Structures are given as C-alpha cells and as structure tokens.
N, C-alpha and C positions, 0 to 999 in steps of 0.2 A: 486524555482523548475519549477514554471510555464516555466521560459526562456529555461530550459533543454528540456522539452518535445516539447515546441513550436519549436525549433531549430533542433531538431534532430529527422528525420523522423522514423529512425527505432525504438528509444525509444517510439515515438507517437504511433507509428502502434502495438508496444507491449503491451502499457497501453491500448490502445483501445479496444484490443484484449480481455482483462478481462471482458469487458461488463459491468454486473453489479455484478461480485463477488466481497465479502468482502475480501479485501486485508489486510494482517495481518504480521507486520514485525516479522519474527520467529526469535528472539532472546532471550534466557532465562536467558541472563544477563542484561537484559534492560526493566525496569518497565515503564518507560516515554515513549520513542520513539519506544517501542518495543511490542509486546503483552505479554511477560514474558513467553513465550514457545517455545518449539523447534519444529523442522519438525516433530518429532514423537508423538507430543502431540495432543490431540484432541483439535482444535482451537475454538470450541465453548465454551471451558472453560478457554480461555485466561483471564489472569487478570492483565496484563499492561494497560497502556493508549492507546498505539499503535497510537501514535500523526503522525507516519510515514505512515502507512497505510490509516490512515484517512486523510492525506494531498494528497496522492497518488490518493483516490478516489476523492478529492474535484477537483484536477488537471483533472483528467479523465472526469468529469461530465462537467467542462468547455469546455474541448477539444471536446467533443461531440456535444455541442449545437451550 
C-alpha cells in the first residue's frame, strides 16, 4: 500500500489531507478489513477490526514524517 501512495501524488495528497482523522473502512459486510459499519452508522461504535483504516493511518503517518 505504501508504494501506491508513494507513486501517486493525487492519492498521497488526498491521504495527507485527512491529517489526524481516524480512518474507517465503512463496510457493513466486512468485520476484518472494515469497521463493520455503513456510512449512516455512528463510527465511534464500529465493531470491526478496521485493518484497512489502520493501515491507511500508518501509511499517512509514515508519509508525513
């Protein structure tokens, strides 16, 4: 995933623009990679592992340093 954002300036800027926001993959059908929630849900109550969101935040932190 790092390679994608390192090579694509548009995607890199979009990810860095999220600053310190918590990123959650809003997918009600995915409990592993997503937050197991939809866009209409309260994200603070997401029950999934949110691996995708966590990975994106790690990439963002690496790119911002």
